[in-house]
Each structure stands twice: as C-alpha cells, then as structure tokens.
N, CA, C and O of each residue as an XYZ file, in Angstrom:
504
protein
N      15.179     -1.534     -0.232
C      15.140     -0.584      0.861
C      16.273      0.429      0.758
O      16.129      1.567      1.204
N      17.385      0.030      0.181
C      18.492      0.975      0.038
C      18.058      2.158     -0.822
O      18.345      3.309     -0.492
N      17.369      1.876     -1.918
C      16.892      2.951     -2.789
C      15.822      3.790     -2.099
O      15.817      5.015     -2.227
N      14.924      3.147     -1.373
C      13.888      3.885     -0.656
C      14.512      4.785      0.395
O      14.087      5.928      0.565
N      15.517      4.282      1.103
C      16.201      5.100      2.103
C      16.930      6.266      1.443
O      16.929      7.378      1.972
N      17.552      6.020      0.294
C      18.325      7.060     -0.376
C      17.426      8.116     -1.023
O      17.687      9.312     -0.893
N      16.376      7.686     -1.716
C      15.531      8.606     -2.488
C      14.254      9.006     -1.776
O      13.666     10.042     -2.087
N      13.823      8.202     -0.830
C      12.564      8.448     -0.143
C      11.445      7.631     -0.778
O      11.398      7.451     -1.995
N      10.548      7.142      0.068
C       9.448      6.316     -0.408
C       8.549      7.080     -1.373
O       8.100      6.524     -2.376
N       8.285      8.344     -1.079
C       7.424      9.142     -1.944
C       7.947      9.254     -3.362
O       7.198      9.077     -4.322
N       9.219      9.546     -3.494
C       9.831      9.673     -4.817
C       9.821      8.336     -5.554
O       9.542      8.287     -6.752
N      10.124      7.256     -4.843
C      10.104      5.922     -5.466
C       8.694      5.567     -5.936
O       8.525      4.994     -7.012
N       7.681      5.903     -5.135
C       6.294      5.647     -5.531
C       5.905      6.472     -6.748
O       5.234      5.968     -7.649
N       6.313      7.717     -6.785
C       6.007      8.572     -7.932
C       6.553      7.954     -9.212
O       5.851      7.894    -10.222
N       7.793      7.498     -9.178
C       8.400      6.876    -10.361
C       7.693      5.570    -10.718
O       7.403      5.323    -11.888
N       7.417      4.737     -9.724
C       6.755      3.451     -9.982
C       5.359      3.655    -10.561
O       4.948      2.926    -11.463
N       4.632      4.643    -10.048
C       3.294      4.924    -10.566
C       3.349      5.395    -12.012
O       2.503      5.010    -12.820
N       4.323      6.216    -12.346
C       4.472      6.692    -13.723
C       4.746      5.530    -14.673
O       4.187      5.471    -15.769
N       5.591      4.624    -14.257
C       5.925      3.461    -15.094
C       4.724      2.532    -15.209
O       4.388      2.078    -16.303
N       4.083      2.249    -14.087
C       2.977      1.277    -14.067
C       1.758      1.757    -14.836
O       1.025      0.946    -15.404
N       1.531      3.064    -14.861
C       0.315      3.573    -15.496
C       0.545      4.108    -16.902
O      -0.382      4.616    -17.533
N       1.761      3.999    -17.392
C       2.066      4.487    -18.740
C       1.340      3.645    -19.786
O       1.609      2.453    -19.938
N       0.432      4.272    -20.492
C      -0.296      3.634    -21.597
C      -1.035      2.362    -21.170
O      -0.939      1.324    -21.825
N      -1.772      2.462    -20.064
C      -2.585      1.325    -19.638
C      -3.916      1.821    -19.102
O      -4.043      2.971    -18.682
N      -4.893      0.947    -19.123
C      -6.227      1.304    -18.653
C      -6.439      0.982    -17.179
O      -7.341      1.535    -16.551
N      -5.628      0.106    -16.627
C      -5.794     -0.265    -15.238
C      -4.636     -1.104    -14.752
O      -3.884     -1.670    -15.545
N      -4.501     -1.178    -13.439
C      -3.433     -1.967    -12.829
C      -4.018     -2.896    -11.768
O      -5.089     -2.637    -11.219
N      -3.313     -3.953    -11.498
C      -3.658     -4.884    -10.424
C      -2.619     -4.688     -9.336
O      -1.421     -4.820     -9.588
N      -3.064     -4.377     -8.134
C      -2.169     -4.135     -7.005
C      -2.027     -5.418     -6.197
O      -2.977     -5.859     -5.549
N      -0.851     -6.008     -6.237
C      -0.564     -7.213     -5.472
C       0.457     -6.858     -4.400
O       1.565     -6.416     -4.707
N       0.083     -7.052     -3.157
C       0.947     -6.694     -2.032
C       1.483     -7.974     -1.410
O       0.723     -8.788     -0.885
N       2.787     -8.142     -1.472
C       3.468     -9.264     -0.840
C       3.815     -8.803      0.576
O       4.657     -7.922      0.751
N       3.179     -9.389      1.577
C       3.292     -8.903      2.947
C       4.726     -8.958      3.469
O       5.061     -8.246      4.416
N       5.586     -9.798      2.862
C       6.960     -9.844      3.369
C       7.807     -8.663      2.898
O       9.020     -8.647      3.107
N       7.168     -7.666      2.258
C       7.848     -6.406      1.994
C       8.095     -5.670      3.311
O       8.966     -4.805      3.398
N       7.319     -6.025      4.328
C       7.476     -5.409      5.646
C       8.566     -6.100      6.454
O       8.832     -7.290      6.285
N       9.172     -5.342      7.313
C      10.133     -5.891      8.253
C       9.425     -6.934      9.119
O       8.265     -6.731      9.477
N      10.076     -8.030      9.464
C       9.441     -9.061     10.282
C       8.904     -8.563     11.623
O       8.026     -9.199     12.207
N       9.407     -7.461     12.108
C       8.860     -6.883     13.333
C       7.437     -6.383     13.139
O       6.677     -6.272     14.101
N       7.076     -6.082     11.899
C       5.737     -5.596     11.571
C       4.859     -6.679     10.950
O       3.632     -6.588     10.988
N       5.495     -7.705     10.378
C       4.746     -8.793      9.730
C       5.534    -10.096      9.867
O       6.134    -10.563      8.899
N       5.534    -10.679     11.062
C       6.319    -11.900     11.273
C       5.698    -13.149     10.648
O       6.400    -14.134     10.419
N       4.408    -13.125     10.372
C       3.710    -14.314      9.893
C       3.768    -14.480      8.401
O       2.748    -14.408      7.716
N       4.973    -14.704      7.893
C       5.178    -14.938      6.469
C       6.214    -16.037      6.314
O       7.047    -16.252      7.194
N       6.154    -16.716      5.208
C       7.083    -17.828      4.988
C       8.508    -17.393      4.711
O       9.443    -18.170      4.904
N       8.685    -16.152      4.258
C      10.022    -15.671      3.920
C      10.289    -14.302      4.539
O      10.379    -13.308      3.818
N      10.418    -14.234      5.876
C      10.673    -12.937      6.504
C      12.029    -12.382      6.090
O      13.023    -13.109      6.069
N      12.067    -11.111      5.767
C      13.303    -10.442      5.365
C      13.522     -9.219      6.243
O      12.664     -8.338      6.286
N      14.639     -9.144      6.938
C      14.898     -7.967      7.758
C      15.081     -6.710      6.902
O      15.403     -6.788      5.717
N      14.870     -5.566      7.527
C      15.065     -4.254      6.907
C      14.026     -3.959      5.820
O      14.351     -3.400      4.773
N      12.783     -4.340      6.083
C      11.706     -4.018      5.149
C      10.978     -2.755      5.571
O      11.412     -2.032      6.467
N       9.863     -2.510      4.903
C       9.031     -1.359      5.227
C       8.404     -1.515      6.609
O       8.253     -2.629      7.111
N       8.047     -0.404      7.208
C       7.240     -0.456      8.418
C       5.782     -0.642      7.990
O       5.442     -0.437      6.825
N       4.947     -1.021      8.916
C       3.522     -1.147      8.609
C       2.972      0.194      8.146
O       2.192      0.238      7.195
N       3.353      1.269      8.784
C       2.877      2.610      8.418
C       3.279      2.971      6.986
O       2.465      3.496      6.226
N       4.533      2.689      6.617
C       4.980      2.970      5.259
C       4.170      2.172      4.239
O       3.770      2.705      3.204
N       3.932      0.903      4.531
C       3.162      0.073      3.610
C       1.747      0.606      3.452
O       1.260      0.722      2.327
N       1.082      0.931      4.542
C      -0.300      1.409      4.474
C      -0.391      2.732      3.722
O      -1.299      2.924      2.914
N       0.539      3.641      3.980
C       0.551      4.913      3.256
C       0.773      4.691      1.767
O       0.128      5.330      0.936
N       1.681      3.789      1.434
C       1.977      3.509      0.024
C       0.771      2.886     -0.681
O       0.437      3.278     -1.799
N       0.129      1.933     -0.045
C      -1.032      1.284     -0.645
C      -2.155      2.292     -0.873
O      -2.769      2.304     -1.940
N      -2.424      3.126      0.109
C      -3.474      4.135     -0.032
C      -3.159      5.084     -1.179
O      -4.044      5.424     -1.965
N      -1.914      5.509     -1.280
C      -1.531      6.426     -2.356
C      -1.653      5.766     -3.724
O      -2.189      6.367     -4.655
N      -1.166      4.546     -3.854
C      -1.262      3.840     -5.133
C      -2.721      3.666     -5.532
O      -3.084      3.895     -6.686
N      -3.550      3.264     -4.586
C      -4.967      3.040     -4.891
C      -5.674      4.339     -5.255
O      -6.651      4.322     -6.003
N      -5.199      5.447     -4.742
C      -5.796      6.741     -5.062
C      -5.325      7.254     -6.424
O      -6.122      7.775     -7.204
N      -4.036      7.105     -6.706
C      -3.462      7.716     -7.897
C      -3.486      6.828     -9.132
O      -3.409      7.334    -10.252
N      -3.590      5.525     -8.954
C      -3.557      4.612    -10.103
C      -4.953      4.048    -10.372
O      -5.769      3.943     -9.456
N      -5.223      3.691    -11.615
C      -6.517      3.077    -11.941
C      -6.537      1.601    -11.522
O      -6.455      0.702    -12.358
N      -6.648      1.379    -10.218
C      -6.595      0.029     -9.669
C      -7.882     -0.725    -10.009
O      -8.985     -0.256     -9.731
N      -7.719     -1.898    -10.613
C      -8.849     -2.737    -10.995
C      -9.009     -3.941    -10.083
O     -10.070     -4.565    -10.061
N      -7.973     -4.273     -9.334
C      -8.032     -5.408     -8.419
C      -6.893     -5.337     -7.430
O      -5.876     -4.685     -7.670
N      -7.079     -6.025     -6.302
C      -6.094     -5.996     -5.213
C      -6.014     -7.381     -4.592
O      -7.027     -8.066     -4.448
N      -4.810     -7.787     -4.227
C      -4.673     -8.967     -3.383
C      -3.497     -8.787     -2.426
O      -2.635     -7.933     -2.634
N      -3.481     -9.592     -1.394
C      -2.381     -9.614     -0.425
C      -1.913    -11.057     -0.359
O      -2.718    -11.964     -0.149
N      -0.619    -11.274     -0.538
C      -0.073    -12.627     -0.570
C       1.030    -12.799      0.465
O       1.547    -11.830      1.022
N       1.370    -14.043      0.702
C       2.465    -14.461      1.582
C       2.153    -14.343      3.070
O       3.073    -14.366      3.887
N       0.883    -14.220      3.442
C       0.521    -14.289      4.856
C       0.476    -15.771      5.220
O      -0.219    -16.554      4.573
N       1.219    -16.149      6.256
C       1.314    -17.552      6.656
C       0.770    -17.718      8.081
O       1.516    -17.541      9.044
N      -0.505    -18.052      8.227
C      -1.107    -18.172      9.557
C      -0.345    -19.067     10.536
O      -0.310    -18.737     11.721
N       0.269    -20.182     10.115
C       1.009    -20.988     11.105
C       2.165    -20.237     11.768
O       2.577    -20.588     12.873
N       2.693    -19.205     11.097
C       3.796    -18.423     11.662
C       3.321    -17.122     12.297
O       4.131    -16.335     12.787
N       2.015    -16.897     12.289
C       1.443    -15.630     12.740
C       0.794    -15.798     14.118
O      -0.409    -15.587     14.271
N       1.588    -16.174     15.109
C       1.079    -16.509     16.440
C       0.279    -15.393     17.094
O      -0.687    -15.671     17.805
N       0.649    -14.161     16.878
C      -0.059    -13.037     17.492
C      -1.078    -12.402     16.549
O      -1.754    -11.447     16.930
N      -1.195    -12.903     15.363
C      -2.105    -12.415     14.318
C      -1.766    -11.008     13.822
O      -2.584    -10.380     13.150
N      -0.587    -10.513     14.142
C      -0.207     -9.172     13.718
C      -0.144     -9.070     12.192
O      -0.507     -8.038     11.629
N       0.307    -10.113     11.530
C       0.413    -10.097     10.075
C      -0.968    -10.143      9.435
O      -1.223     -9.449      8.451
N      -1.843    -10.946      9.983
C      -3.215    -11.013      9.466
C      -3.921     -9.676      9.629
O      -4.634     -9.239      8.726
N      -3.731     -9.021     10.772
C      -4.334     -7.704     10.984
C      -3.784     -6.690      9.991
O      -4.528     -5.854      9.479
N      -2.491     -6.760      9.719
C      -1.883     -5.853      8.749
C      -2.430     -6.124      7.350
O      -2.747     -5.185      6.620
N      -2.543     -7.384      6.972
C      -3.084     -7.730      5.652
C      -4.512     -7.207      5.498
O      -4.877     -6.688      4.443
N      -5.310     -7.344      6.544
C      -6.670     -6.816      6.530
C      -6.648     -5.304      6.319
O      -7.421     -4.766      5.527
N      -5.773     -4.642      7.020
C      -5.689     -3.182      6.911
C      -5.187     -2.746      5.540
O      -5.587     -1.693      5.045
N      -4.314     -3.543      4.917
C      -3.855     -3.242      3.560
C      -5.053     -3.185      2.610
O      -5.169     -2.262      1.803
N      -5.928     -4.162      2.710
C      -7.123     -4.187      1.850
C      -7.999     -2.966      2.137
O      -8.492     -2.329      1.207
N      -8.195     -2.638      3.406
C      -9.013     -1.474      3.759
C      -8.414     -0.177      3.226
O      -9.147      0.686      2.743
N      -7.109     -0.029      3.307
C      -6.455      1.182      2.795
C      -6.587      1.266      1.278
O      -6.782      2.353      0.734
N      -6.485      0.140      0.598
C      -6.672      0.137     -0.859
C      -8.092      0.571     -1.204
O      -8.294      1.391     -2.099
N      -9.068      0.025     -0.498
C     -10.457      0.409     -0.743
C     -10.690      1.893     -0.431
O     -11.452      2.564     -1.126
N     -10.038      2.392      0.602
C     -10.139      3.811      0.944
C      -9.606      4.685     -0.182
O     -10.239      5.672     -0.560
N      -8.452      4.329     -0.716
C      -7.875      5.097     -1.825
C      -8.761      5.081     -3.059
O      -8.956      6.112     -3.703
N      -9.299      3.906     -3.391
C     -10.185      3.783     -4.555
C     -11.458      4.604     -4.344
O     -11.889      5.324     -5.244
N     -12.056      4.495     -3.161
C     -13.288      5.233     -2.875
C     -13.043      6.745     -2.934
O     -13.866      7.488     -3.470
N     -11.933      7.189     -2.394
C     -11.637      8.628     -2.409
C     -11.386      9.122     -3.826
O     -11.805     10.224     -4.180
N     -10.704      8.318     -4.645
C     -10.467      8.691     -6.041
C     -11.802      8.873     -6.765
O     -11.990      9.844     -7.498
N     -12.721      7.937     -6.554
C     -14.041      8.021     -7.194
C     -14.838      9.221     -6.691
O     -15.505      9.897     -7.474
N     -14.771      9.487     -5.390
C     -15.470     10.646     -4.823
C     -14.927     11.931     -5.419
O     -15.693     12.806     -5.823
N     -13.599     12.047     -5.474
C     -12.992     13.247     -6.027
C     -13.339     13.424     -7.501
O     -13.572     14.548     -7.945
N     -13.378     12.337     -8.264
C     -13.753     12.410     -9.683
C     -15.201     12.883     -9.816
O     -15.520     13.683    -10.695
N     -16.052     12.397     -8.958
C     -17.468     12.765     -8.998
C     -17.687     14.216     -8.572
O     -18.458     14.943     -9.198
N     -17.000     14.633     -7.495
C     -17.247     15.948     -6.909
C     -16.312     17.047     -7.406
O     -16.508     18.219     -7.086
N     -15.304     16.678     -8.182
C     -14.335     17.665     -8.640
C     -13.412     18.150     -7.544
O     -12.886     19.260     -7.620
N     -13.207     17.328     -6.519
C     -12.327     17.685     -5.410
C     -10.996     16.963     -5.558
O     -10.843     16.098     -6.420
N     -10.044     17.319     -4.723
C      -8.747     16.636     -4.736
C      -8.300     16.374     -3.318
O      -8.589     17.138     -2.397
N      -7.597     15.289     -3.168
C      -7.079     14.899     -1.865
C      -5.639     14.481     -2.045
O      -5.308     13.777     -2.998
N      -4.786     14.906     -1.142
C      -3.380     14.520     -1.179
C      -3.196     13.314     -0.257
O      -3.169     13.476      0.963
N      -3.068     12.104     -0.821
C      -2.958     10.912      0.027
C      -1.665     10.852      0.832
O      -1.521     10.002      1.711
N      -0.739     11.733      0.542
C       0.489     11.767      1.326
C       0.284     12.554      2.613
O       1.161     12.563      3.476
N      -0.882     13.227      2.756
C      -1.207     14.010      3.934
C      -2.293     13.276      4.711
O      -3.278     12.842      4.113
N      -2.144     13.126      6.017
C      -3.203     12.455      6.784
C      -4.536     13.195      6.638
O      -4.585     14.423      6.563
N      -5.588     12.423      6.601
C      -6.917     12.985      6.458
C      -7.444     13.336      7.856
O      -8.189     12.564      8.460
N      -7.053     14.494      8.352
C      -7.384     14.885      9.720
C      -8.635     15.742      9.793
O      -9.281     15.805     10.838
N      -8.985     16.405      8.691
C     -10.093     17.353      8.757
C     -11.433     16.751      8.318
O     -12.433     17.467      8.257
N     -11.469     15.474      8.018
C     -12.718     14.803      7.681
C     -13.211     15.042      6.274
O     -14.276     14.537      5.918
N     -12.477     15.801      5.442
C     -12.922     16.050      4.076
C     -12.442     14.976      3.143
O     -12.726     15.026      1.946
C-alpha cells in the first residue's frame, strides 16, 4: 500500500500489467480478498489493516480483465465463519462480475473495433 499511495494505483497496475503480459499468451487472475482493508472485507482468515478499498479492488480487477489476456479467475481467502454480515462474500461475488465485465468488453471491442477506457466509469452506456 505504501507504493500504491506513493505512485498511485493506476501507475502500479500499468507496470504490473506490462510485466505480467510480457511474452505470454494468457494470465490467470487470482484475487486474494484480504488485499482489502478489513473494513471492506472482514470475512477473511488473515485481515490486514491499510488495504485497498472495495472500489479500488473492483476498478483494478475490471481494468486487468480488460487489458490482459485473462484465461481464468478465482477469488481466495473468503472465510464465511468470519463473514457475519456477508460483506466479504458480496465483494467476492462482485470481483468475479467485474472480471467478467472486463473480459466481455475486451471481446466486444476486439469484435467491433471500439475502445473503452476501464479507468473511466461507463456512464454513457457504450
């Protein structure tokens, strides 16, 4: 988080995507839910303070799924016994949906010759 705070999440993602996709045909996106601050994902076995917000995680997942050749996705470290309000389970579900959204948009853009900036909210319905 210190690096993300210093450089910004966008810049860190740009660098990580360049490294992850260098000379490869596809990537597997594994999201460890305890990357989030426990206020956003308390239902994990190893909560760590000062993590990402839920919004930051969802934006990052959508961007990675859009920009990288994602071949598979999983979400790990959700611990239902510690998830009394189900907030972590709801977040994990949304992580998968955001990944699918990024993949679907990438395929649509490839098919239609369009482009979408996943760092910008999709407000206009295109």
